DRENFI-288392 format. One record per residue (C-alpha): residue number from 0; residue in one letter; x, y, z. Coordinates in nm, 4 decimals, always signed. Layout:
<drenkol nr="NUM" rest="A" px="X" py="Y" pz="Z"/>
...
END
This chain:
<drenkol nr="0" rest="M" px="+9.5312" py="-3.4967" pz="+0.2189"/>
<drenkol nr="1" rest="M" px="+9.2850" py="-3.6068" pz="+0.4831"/>
<drenkol nr="2" rest="H" px="+9.1798" py="-3.2468" pz="+0.5321"/>
<drenkol nr="3" rest="K" px="+9.1178" py="-3.2000" pz="+0.1615"/>
<drenkol nr="4" rest="R" px="+8.9121" py="-3.5224" pz="+0.1470"/>
<drenkol nr="5" rest="R" px="+8.7010" py="-3.4032" pz="+0.4378"/>
<drenkol nr="6" rest="M" px="+8.6441" py="-3.0675" pz="+0.2710"/>
<drenkol nr="7" rest="S" px="+8.5447" py="-3.2430" pz="-0.0523"/>
<drenkol nr="8" rest="T" px="+8.3080" py="-3.4677" pz="+0.1362"/>
<drenkol nr="9" rest="W" px="+8.1422" py="-3.1687" pz="+0.3075"/>
<drenkol nr="10" rest="L" px="+8.1112" py="-2.9857" pz="-0.0222"/>
<drenkol nr="11" rest="V" px="+7.9414" py="-3.2864" pz="-0.1815"/>
<drenkol nr="12" rest="L" px="+7.7024" py="-3.3188" pz="+0.1117"/>
<drenkol nr="13" rest="I" px="+7.6158" py="-2.9466" pz="+0.0938"/>
<drenkol nr="14" rest="L" px="+7.5512" py="-2.9730" pz="-0.2818"/>
<drenkol nr="15" rest="I" px="+7.3264" py="-3.2775" pz="-0.2299"/>
<drenkol nr="16" rest="L" px="+7.1352" py="-3.0946" pz="+0.0474"/>
<drenkol nr="17" rest="V" px="+7.0871" py="-2.7849" pz="-0.1704"/>
<drenkol nr="18" rest="M" px="+6.9602" py="-2.9960" pz="-0.4596"/>
<drenkol nr="19" rest="A" px="+6.7221" py="-3.1834" pz="-0.2304"/>
<drenkol nr="20" rest="L" px="+6.5817" py="-2.8609" pz="-0.0853"/>
<drenkol nr="21" rest="S" px="+6.5366" py="-2.7051" pz="-0.4272"/>
<drenkol nr="22" rest="G" px="+6.3638" py="-3.0182" pz="-0.5512"/>
<drenkol nr="23" rest="S" px="+6.1290" py="-3.0334" pz="-0.2556"/>
<drenkol nr="24" rest="S" px="+6.0288" py="-2.6665" pz="-0.2911"/>
<drenkol nr="25" rest="G" px="+5.9536" py="-2.7280" pz="-0.6554"/>
<drenkol nr="26" rest="S" px="+5.7340" py="-3.0240" pz="-0.5633"/>
<drenkol nr="27" rest="Y" px="+5.5436" py="-2.8153" pz="-0.3078"/>
<drenkol nr="28" rest="K" px="+5.4869" py="-2.5527" pz="-0.5678"/>
<drenkol nr="29" rest="S" px="+5.3499" py="-2.8031" pz="-0.8149"/>
<drenkol nr="30" rest="I" px="+5.0900" py="-2.9500" pz="-0.5777"/>
<drenkol nr="31" rest="M" px="+4.9579" py="-2.6178" pz="-0.4403"/>
<drenkol nr="32" rest="P" px="+4.6233" py="-2.5150" pz="-0.5953"/>
<drenkol nr="33" rest="Q" px="+4.6611" py="-2.2192" pz="-0.8280"/>
<drenkol nr="34" rest="A" px="+4.4287" py="-1.9229" pz="-0.7761"/>
<drenkol nr="35" rest="P" px="+4.2385" py="-1.8452" pz="-1.0951"/>
<drenkol nr="36" rest="E" px="+4.3144" py="-1.5181" pz="-1.2633"/>
<drenkol nr="37" rest="M" px="+4.0245" py="-1.2786" pz="-1.2258"/>
<drenkol nr="38" rest="S" px="+3.9430" py="-0.9579" pz="-1.4024"/>
<drenkol nr="39" rest="G" px="+3.8161" py="-0.6549" pz="-1.2191"/>
<drenkol nr="40" rest="D" px="+3.4516" py="-0.7408" pz="-1.3080"/>
<drenkol nr="41" rest="S" px="+3.4634" py="-1.0996" pz="-1.1854"/>
<drenkol nr="42" rest="A" px="+3.6530" py="-1.0420" pz="-0.8615"/>
<drenkol nr="43" rest="P" px="+3.4494" py="-1.1572" pz="-0.5613"/>
<drenkol nr="44" rest="R" px="+3.3033" py="-0.8918" pz="-0.3321"/>
<drenkol nr="45" rest="S" px="+3.3317" py="-0.9198" pz="+0.0411"/>
<drenkol nr="46" rest="P" px="+3.0113" py="-0.9491" pz="+0.2446"/>
<drenkol nr="47" rest="D" px="+3.0816" py="-0.6116" pz="+0.4063"/>
<drenkol nr="48" rest="S" px="+3.1288" py="-0.4217" pz="+0.0832"/>
<drenkol nr="49" rest="G" px="+2.7638" py="-0.3067" pz="+0.0825"/>
<drenkol nr="50" rest="F" px="+2.6832" py="-0.4743" pz="-0.2485"/>
<drenkol nr="51" rest="T" px="+2.3333" py="-0.6197" pz="-0.2824"/>
<drenkol nr="52" rest="D" px="+2.1163" py="-0.7206" pz="-0.5724"/>
<drenkol nr="53" rest="S" px="+1.9572" py="-0.4085" pz="-0.7191"/>
<drenkol nr="54" rest="E" px="+1.6368" py="-0.5996" pz="-0.7980"/>
<drenkol nr="55" rest="D" px="+1.5904" py="-0.6861" pz="-0.4314"/>
<drenkol nr="56" rest="E" px="+1.6376" py="-0.3207" pz="-0.3335"/>
<drenkol nr="57" rest="R" px="+1.3889" py="-0.1744" pz="-0.5810"/>
<drenkol nr="58" rest="K" px="+1.0744" py="-0.0262" pz="-0.4307"/>
<drenkol nr="59" rest="V" px="+0.7997" py="-0.0161" pz="-0.6935"/>
<drenkol nr="60" rest="I" px="+0.4345" py="+0.0929" pz="-0.6673"/>
<drenkol nr="61" rest="S" px="+0.2171" py="-0.0903" pz="-0.9218"/>
<drenkol nr="62" rest="T" px="-0.1193" py="+0.0459" pz="-1.0372"/>
<drenkol nr="63" rest="G" px="-0.3602" py="-0.0432" pz="-1.3134"/>
<drenkol nr="64" rest="S" px="-0.7099" py="-0.0151" pz="-1.4547"/>
<drenkol nr="65" rest="L" px="-0.9224" py="-0.2754" pz="-1.6292"/>
<drenkol nr="66" rest="S" px="-1.2639" py="-0.2366" pz="-1.7942"/>
<drenkol nr="67" rest="L" px="-1.4766" py="-0.5359" pz="-1.8974"/>
<drenkol nr="68" rest="T" px="-1.8165" py="-0.6064" pz="-2.0495"/>
<drenkol nr="69" rest="V" px="-1.9884" py="-0.9241" pz="-1.9293"/>
<drenkol nr="70" rest="D" px="-2.3034" py="-1.1204" pz="-2.0119"/>
<drenkol nr="71" rest="N" px="-2.4093" py="-1.1676" pz="-1.6490"/>
<drenkol nr="72" rest="L" px="-2.3227" py="-0.8817" pz="-1.4165"/>
<drenkol nr="73" rest="N" px="-2.4170" py="-1.0592" pz="-1.0939"/>
<drenkol nr="74" rest="A" px="-2.2138" py="-1.3696" pz="-1.1765"/>
<drenkol nr="75" rest="A" px="-1.9141" py="-1.1563" pz="-1.2741"/>
<drenkol nr="76" rest="E" px="-1.9377" py="-0.9586" pz="-0.9503"/>
<drenkol nr="77" rest="E" px="-1.9341" py="-1.2814" pz="-0.7475"/>
<drenkol nr="78" rest="A" px="-1.6383" py="-1.4107" pz="-0.9506"/>
<drenkol nr="79" rest="V" px="-1.4431" py="-1.0906" pz="-0.8823"/>
<drenkol nr="80" rest="R" px="-1.4878" py="-1.1353" pz="-0.5082"/>
<drenkol nr="81" rest="R" px="-1.3879" py="-1.5026" pz="-0.5277"/>
<drenkol nr="82" rest="I" px="-1.0735" py="-1.4343" pz="-0.7323"/>
<drenkol nr="83" rest="L" px="-0.9747" py="-1.1507" pz="-0.5026"/>
<drenkol nr="84" rest="T" px="-1.0044" py="-1.3763" pz="-0.1961"/>
<drenkol nr="85" rest="E" px="-0.7946" py="-1.6459" pz="-0.3641"/>
<drenkol nr="86" rest="Q" px="-0.5245" py="-1.3926" pz="-0.4498"/>
<drenkol nr="87" rest="G" px="-0.5107" py="-1.2629" pz="-0.0923"/>
<drenkol nr="88" rest="G" px="-0.6384" py="-0.9144" pz="-0.1775"/>
<drenkol nr="89" rest="F" px="-0.9218" py="-0.6983" pz="-0.0516"/>
<drenkol nr="90" rest="I" px="-1.1770" py="-0.4427" pz="-0.1748"/>
<drenkol nr="91" rest="Q" px="-1.0836" py="-0.0878" pz="-0.0832"/>
<drenkol nr="92" rest="Q" px="-1.3923" py="+0.0667" pz="-0.2430"/>
<drenkol nr="93" rest="S" px="-1.6880" py="-0.0477" pz="-0.4536"/>
<drenkol nr="94" rest="Y" px="-1.9759" py="+0.1205" pz="-0.6350"/>
<drenkol nr="95" rest="S" px="-2.2659" py="-0.0169" pz="-0.8375"/>
<drenkol nr="96" rest="N" px="-2.5181" py="+0.1399" pz="-1.0733"/>
<drenkol nr="97" rest="A" px="-2.8142" py="-0.0567" pz="-1.2058"/>
<drenkol nr="98" rest="I" px="-3.0447" py="+0.1972" pz="-1.3720"/>
<drenkol nr="99" rest="G" px="-3.1949" py="+0.0599" pz="-1.6915"/>
<drenkol nr="100" rest="S" px="-2.9408" py="-0.0718" pz="-1.9384"/>
<drenkol nr="101" rest="N" px="-2.6540" py="+0.1146" pz="-1.7716"/>
<drenkol nr="102" rest="Q" px="-2.5598" py="-0.1538" pz="-1.5224"/>
<drenkol nr="103" rest="Y" px="-2.2056" py="-0.1832" pz="-1.3900"/>
<drenkol nr="104" rest="W" px="-1.9822" py="-0.2412" pz="-1.0894"/>
<drenkol nr="105" rest="E" px="-1.6723" py="-0.0350" pz="-1.0180"/>
<drenkol nr="106" rest="F" px="-1.4124" py="-0.1674" pz="-0.7728"/>
<drenkol nr="107" rest="T" px="-1.0911" py="-0.0327" pz="-0.6271"/>
<drenkol nr="108" rest="L" px="-0.8951" py="-0.3476" pz="-0.5450"/>
<drenkol nr="109" rest="R" px="-0.5744" py="-0.3991" pz="-0.3453"/>
<drenkol nr="110" rest="I" px="-0.3795" py="-0.7049" pz="-0.4586"/>
<drenkol nr="111" rest="P" px="-0.0434" py="-0.8416" pz="-0.3357"/>
<drenkol nr="112" rest="S" px="+0.2168" py="-0.7057" pz="-0.5775"/>
<drenkol nr="113" rest="G" px="+0.3587" py="-1.0492" pz="-0.6495"/>
<drenkol nr="114" rest="R" px="+0.0192" py="-1.1663" pz="-0.7781"/>
<drenkol nr="115" rest="F" px="-0.0819" py="-0.8496" pz="-0.9614"/>
<drenkol nr="116" rest="E" px="-0.0300" py="-0.9783" pz="-1.3170"/>
<drenkol nr="117" rest="E" px="-0.1927" py="-1.3122" pz="-1.2364"/>
<drenkol nr="118" rest="A" px="-0.4985" py="-1.1402" pz="-1.0903"/>
<drenkol nr="119" rest="I" px="-0.5353" py="-0.9141" pz="-1.3962"/>
<drenkol nr="120" rest="A" px="-0.5262" py="-1.2203" pz="-1.6220"/>
<drenkol nr="121" rest="E" px="-0.8010" py="-1.3917" pz="-1.4190"/>
<drenkol nr="122" rest="F" px="-1.0197" py="-1.0811" pz="-1.4163"/>
<drenkol nr="123" rest="S" px="-0.9721" py="-1.0360" pz="-1.7918"/>
<drenkol nr="124" rest="A" px="-1.1075" py="-1.3866" pz="-1.8507"/>
<drenkol nr="125" rest="L" px="-1.4451" py="-1.2913" pz="-1.7015"/>
<drenkol nr="126" rest="G" px="-1.5596" py="-1.0997" pz="-2.0093"/>
<drenkol nr="127" rest="K" px="-1.4509" py="-0.8848" pz="-2.3026"/>
<drenkol nr="128" rest="V" px="-1.1648" py="-0.6476" pz="-2.2265"/>
<drenkol nr="129" rest="R" px="-1.2478" py="-0.2906" pz="-2.3271"/>
<drenkol nr="130" rest="T" px="-0.9461" py="-0.1095" pz="-2.1810"/>
<drenkol nr="131" rest="I" px="-0.6466" py="-0.2189" pz="-1.9776"/>
<drenkol nr="132" rest="R" px="-0.3574" py="-0.0155" pz="-1.8408"/>
<drenkol nr="133" rest="T" px="-0.0768" py="-0.0852" pz="-1.5932"/>
<drenkol nr="134" rest="S" px="+0.2046" py="+0.1351" pz="-1.4658"/>
<drenkol nr="135" rest="E" px="+0.4919" py="+0.1237" pz="-1.2187"/>
<drenkol nr="136" rest="Q" px="+0.6386" py="+0.4009" pz="-1.0075"/>
<drenkol nr="137" rest="D" px="+0.9900" py="+0.3470" pz="-0.8753"/>
<drenkol nr="138" rest="V" px="+1.0161" py="+0.5030" pz="-0.5280"/>
<drenkol nr="139" rest="T" px="+1.3484" py="+0.3433" pz="-0.4343"/>
<drenkol nr="140" rest="E" px="+1.5339" py="+0.6733" pz="-0.4050"/>
<drenkol nr="141" rest="E" px="+1.2673" py="+0.8321" pz="-0.1868"/>
<drenkol nr="142" rest="Y" px="+1.2465" py="+0.5230" pz="+0.0354"/>
<drenkol nr="143" rest="L" px="+1.6231" py="+0.5085" pz="+0.0891"/>
<drenkol nr="144" rest="D" px="+1.6310" py="+0.8823" pz="+0.1680"/>
<drenkol nr="145" rest="L" px="+1.3555" py="+0.8360" pz="+0.4261"/>
<drenkol nr="146" rest="D" px="+1.5351" py="+0.5392" pz="+0.5792"/>
<drenkol nr="147" rest="A" px="+1.8597" py="+0.7355" pz="+0.6117"/>
<drenkol nr="148" rest="R" px="+1.6735" py="+1.0349" pz="+0.7544"/>
<drenkol nr="149" rest="L" px="+1.5028" py="+0.8126" pz="+1.0112"/>
<drenkol nr="150" rest="R" px="+1.8357" py="+0.6726" pz="+1.1319"/>
<drenkol nr="151" rest="V" px="+1.9777" py="+1.0234" pz="+1.1735"/>
<drenkol nr="152" rest="L" px="+1.6675" py="+1.1367" pz="+1.3624"/>
<drenkol nr="153" rest="H" px="+1.6919" py="+0.8425" pz="+1.6030"/>
<drenkol nr="154" rest="Q" px="+2.0562" py="+0.9251" pz="+1.6703"/>
<drenkol nr="155" rest="E" px="+1.9653" py="+1.2868" pz="+1.7359"/>
<drenkol nr="156" rest="E" px="+1.6869" py="+1.1744" pz="+1.9686"/>
<drenkol nr="157" rest="E" px="+1.9317" py="+0.9650" pz="+2.1721"/>
<drenkol nr="158" rest="R" px="+2.1746" py="+1.2587" pz="+2.2060"/>
<drenkol nr="159" rest="L" px="+1.8936" py="+1.4901" pz="+2.3182"/>
<drenkol nr="160" rest="L" px="+1.7802" py="+1.2380" pz="+2.5784"/>
<drenkol nr="161" rest="E" px="+2.1334" py="+1.2325" pz="+2.7191"/>
<drenkol nr="162" rest="L" px="+2.1395" py="+1.6128" pz="+2.7266"/>
<drenkol nr="163" rest="L" px="+1.8021" py="+1.6141" pz="+2.8985"/>
<drenkol nr="164" rest="K" px="+1.9464" py="+1.4062" pz="+3.1796"/>
<drenkol nr="165" rest="M" px="+2.2316" py="+1.6539" pz="+3.2231"/>
<drenkol nr="166" rest="A" px="+2.0132" py="+1.9664" pz="+3.2153"/>
<drenkol nr="167" rest="V" px="+2.0589" py="+2.1716" pz="+3.5323"/>
<drenkol nr="168" rest="T" px="+1.8566" py="+2.4877" pz="+3.4830"/>
<drenkol nr="169" rest="M" px="+1.4945" py="+2.5106" pz="+3.3754"/>
<drenkol nr="170" rest="D" px="+1.5962" py="+2.7098" pz="+3.0683"/>
<drenkol nr="171" rest="D" px="+1.8292" py="+2.4312" pz="+2.9514"/>
<drenkol nr="172" rest="F" px="+1.5595" py="+2.1740" pz="+3.0190"/>
<drenkol nr="173" rest="L" px="+1.3003" py="+2.3628" pz="+2.8129"/>
<drenkol nr="174" rest="K" px="+1.5392" py="+2.4131" pz="+2.5204"/>
<drenkol nr="175" rest="V" px="+1.6294" py="+2.0450" pz="+2.5051"/>
<drenkol nr="176" rest="E" px="+1.2652" py="+1.9443" pz="+2.5455"/>
<drenkol nr="177" rest="A" px="+1.1620" py="+2.1705" pz="+2.2546"/>
<drenkol nr="178" rest="N" px="+1.4255" py="+2.0181" pz="+2.0272"/>
<drenkol nr="179" rest="L" px="+1.3270" py="+1.6697" pz="+2.1402"/>
<drenkol nr="180" rest="S" px="+0.9625" py="+1.7372" pz="+2.0518"/>
<drenkol nr="181" rest="R" px="+1.0655" py="+1.8644" pz="+1.7084"/>
<drenkol nr="182" rest="V" px="+1.2751" py="+1.5535" pz="+1.6418"/>
<drenkol nr="183" rest="R" px="+0.9974" py="+1.3200" pz="+1.7539"/>
<drenkol nr="184" rest="V" px="+0.7465" py="+1.4917" pz="+1.5267"/>
<drenkol nr="185" rest="S" px="+0.9884" py="+1.4437" pz="+1.2369"/>
<drenkol nr="186" rest="I" px="+1.0295" py="+1.0772" pz="+1.3318"/>
<drenkol nr="187" rest="E" px="+0.6522" py="+1.0260" pz="+1.3288"/>
<drenkol nr="188" rest="Q" px="+0.6174" py="+1.2001" pz="+0.9923"/>
<drenkol nr="189" rest="T" px="+0.9011" py="+1.0015" pz="+0.8350"/>
<drenkol nr="190" rest="T" px="+0.7746" py="+0.6736" pz="+0.9783"/>
<drenkol nr="191" rest="G" px="+0.4233" py="+0.7480" pz="+0.8550"/>
<drenkol nr="192" rest="R" px="+0.5470" py="+0.8176" pz="+0.5040"/>
<drenkol nr="193" rest="M" px="+0.7490" py="+0.4947" pz="+0.5011"/>
<drenkol nr="194" rest="R" px="+0.4475" py="+0.2963" pz="+0.6181"/>
<drenkol nr="195" rest="F" px="+0.2386" py="+0.4526" pz="+0.3427"/>
<drenkol nr="196" rest="L" px="+0.4988" py="+0.3572" pz="+0.0824"/>
<drenkol nr="197" rest="D" px="+0.5279" py="+0.0052" pz="+0.2256"/>
<drenkol nr="198" rest="N" px="+0.1531" py="-0.0390" pz="+0.1919"/>
<drenkol nr="199" rest="R" px="+0.1526" py="+0.0847" pz="-0.1680"/>
<drenkol nr="200" rest="I" px="+0.4556" py="-0.1284" pz="-0.2522"/>
<drenkol nr="201" rest="D" px="+0.3245" py="-0.4491" pz="-0.0946"/>
<drenkol nr="202" rest="Y" px="-0.0277" py="-0.4149" pz="-0.2381"/>
<drenkol nr="203" rest="A" px="-0.0865" py="-0.3010" pz="-0.5956"/>
<drenkol nr="204" rest="T" px="-0.3985" py="-0.0974" pz="-0.6758"/>
<drenkol nr="205" rest="L" px="-0.6371" py="-0.1984" pz="-0.9558"/>
<drenkol nr="206" rest="T" px="-0.9467" py="-0.0073" pz="-1.0665"/>
<drenkol nr="207" rest="L" px="-1.1819" py="-0.2665" pz="-1.2130"/>
<drenkol nr="208" rest="T" px="-1.5041" py="-0.1813" pz="-1.3985"/>
<drenkol nr="209" rest="I" px="-1.7418" py="-0.4565" pz="-1.5134"/>
<drenkol nr="210" rest="Q" px="-2.0372" py="-0.3484" pz="-1.7248"/>
<drenkol nr="211" rest="Q" px="-2.3409" py="-0.5375" pz="-1.8468"/>
<drenkol nr="212" rest="E" px="-2.3174" py="-0.6179" pz="-2.2173"/>
<drenkol nr="213" rest="V" px="-2.5735" py="-0.4198" pz="-2.4192"/>
<drenkol nr="214" rest="G" px="-2.8660" py="-0.6436" pz="-2.5190"/>
<drenkol nr="215" rest="T" px="-2.8170" py="-0.8905" pz="-2.2339"/>
<drenkol nr="216" rest="V" px="-3.0310" py="-0.7063" pz="-1.9779"/>
<drenkol nr="217" rest="E" px="-3.3458" py="-0.9008" pz="-1.8924"/>
<drenkol nr="218" rest="P" px="-3.6564" py="-0.7381" pz="-2.0522"/>
<drenkol nr="219" rest="E" px="-3.9188" py="-0.5804" pz="-1.8316"/>
<drenkol nr="220" rest="L" px="-4.1932" py="-0.8293" pz="-1.7548"/>
<drenkol nr="221" rest="K" px="-4.5526" py="-0.7275" pz="-1.8456"/>
<drenkol nr="222" rest="G" px="-4.8987" py="-0.8761" pz="-1.7976"/>
<drenkol nr="223" rest="F" px="-4.9208" py="-1.1834" pz="-1.5765"/>
<drenkol nr="224" rest="A" px="-4.5535" py="-1.2638" pz="-1.6349"/>
<drenkol nr="225" rest="G" px="-4.3609" py="-1.1947" pz="-1.3188"/>
<drenkol nr="226" rest="L" px="-4.6707" py="-1.0751" pz="-1.1326"/>
<drenkol nr="227" rest="G" px="-4.5345" py="-1.1857" pz="-0.7970"/>
<drenkol nr="228" rest="R" px="-4.2105" py="-0.9973" pz="-0.8494"/>
<drenkol nr="229" rest="R" px="-4.3957" py="-0.6850" pz="-0.9598"/>
<drenkol nr="230" rest="L" px="-4.6287" py="-0.6968" pz="-0.6567"/>
<drenkol nr="231" rest="G" px="-4.3315" py="-0.7426" pz="-0.4280"/>
<drenkol nr="232" rest="N" px="-4.1552" py="-0.4470" pz="-0.5858"/>
<drenkol nr="233" rest="A" px="-4.4709" py="-0.2334" pz="-0.5524"/>
<drenkol nr="234" rest="F" px="-4.5055" py="-0.3258" pz="-0.1838"/>
<drenkol nr="235" rest="R" px="-4.1391" py="-0.2436" pz="-0.1236"/>
<drenkol nr="236" rest="D" px="-4.1734" py="+0.0882" pz="-0.3057"/>
<drenkol nr="237" rest="G" px="-4.4799" py="+0.1754" pz="-0.0947"/>
<drenkol nr="238" rest="I" px="-4.2921" py="+0.1046" pz="+0.2279"/>
<drenkol nr="239" rest="N" px="-3.9982" py="+0.3116" pz="+0.1066"/>
<drenkol nr="240" rest="L" px="-4.2330" py="+0.5998" pz="+0.0201"/>
<drenkol nr="241" rest="F" px="-4.3953" py="+0.5867" pz="+0.3643"/>
<drenkol nr="242" rest="V" px="-4.0538" py="+0.5802" pz="+0.5353"/>
<drenkol nr="243" rest="D" px="-3.9406" py="+0.8747" pz="+0.3240"/>
<drenkol nr="244" rest="L" px="-4.2515" py="+1.0764" pz="+0.4224"/>
<drenkol nr="245" rest="V" px="-4.2057" py="+1.0044" pz="+0.7934"/>
<drenkol nr="246" rest="A" px="-3.8343" py="+1.0817" pz="+0.7740"/>
<drenkol nr="247" rest="G" px="-3.9041" py="+1.4065" pz="+0.5866"/>
<drenkol nr="248" rest="T" px="-4.1595" py="+1.5135" pz="+0.8470"/>
<drenkol nr="249" rest="L" px="-3.9188" py="+1.4425" pz="+1.1325"/>
<drenkol nr="250" rest="V" px="-3.6428" py="+1.6341" pz="+0.9591"/>
<drenkol nr="251" rest="F" px="-3.8746" py="+1.9318" pz="+0.9052"/>
<drenkol nr="252" rest="V" px="-3.9857" py="+1.9344" pz="+1.2708"/>
<drenkol nr="253" rest="V" px="-3.6296" py="+1.9132" pz="+1.3995"/>
<drenkol nr="254" rest="S" px="-3.5161" py="+2.1900" pz="+1.1645"/>
<drenkol nr="255" rest="M" px="-3.8005" py="+2.4144" pz="+1.2957"/>
<drenkol nr="256" rest="L" px="-3.7171" py="+2.3654" pz="+1.6655"/>
<drenkol nr="257" rest="P" px="-3.4749" py="+2.6627" pz="+1.6881"/>
<drenkol nr="258" rest="I" px="-3.7356" py="+2.9102" pz="+1.5543"/>
<drenkol nr="259" rest="L" px="-4.0458" py="+2.7702" pz="+1.7304"/>
<drenkol nr="260" rest="P" px="-4.0080" py="+3.0045" pz="+2.0323"/>
<drenkol nr="261" rest="I" px="-3.9913" py="+3.3041" pz="+1.8003"/>
<drenkol nr="262" rest="L" px="-4.3015" py="+3.1900" pz="+1.6113"/>
<drenkol nr="263" rest="A" px="-4.4832" py="+3.1354" pz="+1.9422"/>
<drenkol nr="264" rest="L" px="-4.4052" py="+3.4914" pz="+2.0523"/>
<drenkol nr="265" rest="V" px="-4.5214" py="+3.6310" pz="+1.7188"/>
<drenkol nr="266" rest="L" px="-4.8487" py="+3.4362" pz="+1.7361"/>
<drenkol nr="267" rest="Y" px="-4.9033" py="+3.5448" pz="+2.0952"/>
<drenkol nr="268" rest="G" px="-4.8530" py="+3.9091" pz="+1.9956"/>
<drenkol nr="269" rest="L" px="-5.0996" py="+3.8743" pz="+1.7086"/>
<drenkol nr="270" rest="L" px="-5.3620" py="+3.7264" pz="+1.9432"/>
<drenkol nr="271" rest="L" px="-5.3226" py="+4.0169" pz="+2.1883"/>
<drenkol nr="272" rest="L" px="-5.3554" py="+4.2637" pz="+1.9034"/>
<drenkol nr="273" rest="L" px="-5.6752" py="+4.0976" pz="+1.7793"/>
<drenkol nr="274" rest="R" px="-5.8264" py="+4.1085" pz="+2.1287"/>
<drenkol nr="275" rest="R" px="-5.7582" py="+4.4821" pz="+2.1635"/>
<drenkol nr="276" rest="V" px="-5.9153" py="+4.5497" pz="+1.8260"/>
<drenkol nr="277" rest="R" px="-6.2286" py="+4.3570" pz="+1.9241"/>
<drenkol nr="278" rest="R" px="-6.2602" py="+4.5425" pz="+2.2549"/>
<drenkol nr="279" rest="K" px="-6.2478" py="+4.8802" pz="+2.0817"/>
<drenkol nr="280" rest="K" px="-6.5300" py="+4.7749" pz="+1.8560"/>
END
């Protein structure tokens, strides 16, 4: 009887222990944070998966052209230079023509790409817009190809340098050196192309033409009006004419220097001939 009671007691204790363990595991399960269910599109990507924002990777070359007519050409030209300085750009090329009523400035401007649209808006406000055009060229694929090619070329250069150290005969040395020169030329060409693209990507190009509005050109002064200006212009034109004559004479003399010895010989021969003719007479 005592043995049966002990067995019953042990069985009860084992049942209580099992129930306690099962209850505690259930409580642990209930307080653990549940991971949200994610679809394939919303699953997080690891930092090493190679995923980056496509917008950050895009390499775009921006270009444009803008043509304006303005009331005051000189004031507009000064405003263009001021706006360009404020935007952090620079003038790559400029050309002006001020003959009669056909007065205009033509600029080739380089503007930071991030401020390209803002700069165009400021330039457009200087006068009446005649034509405007902008375009973008995506060079991402070419840039990535060049970058990958450059990495491969650098690896090949390192291997050739190791082989150059191990070269024993002069023939081996020359072969490795020739290949090394070829690889380095390719590296320079690839690097140069990437620098060119970087420059075009970082700075957009804008061709800007500002032209004097027809009817706003100051009339030519006659009579006593503007006499001082007219005298000053006449004096300047006279000096320019004199300088042109002197410069033309110098150019002519210099151009004749190579044939002066020949002319001297010809003249000398003619003089001898004339003397002989006179003696015979």
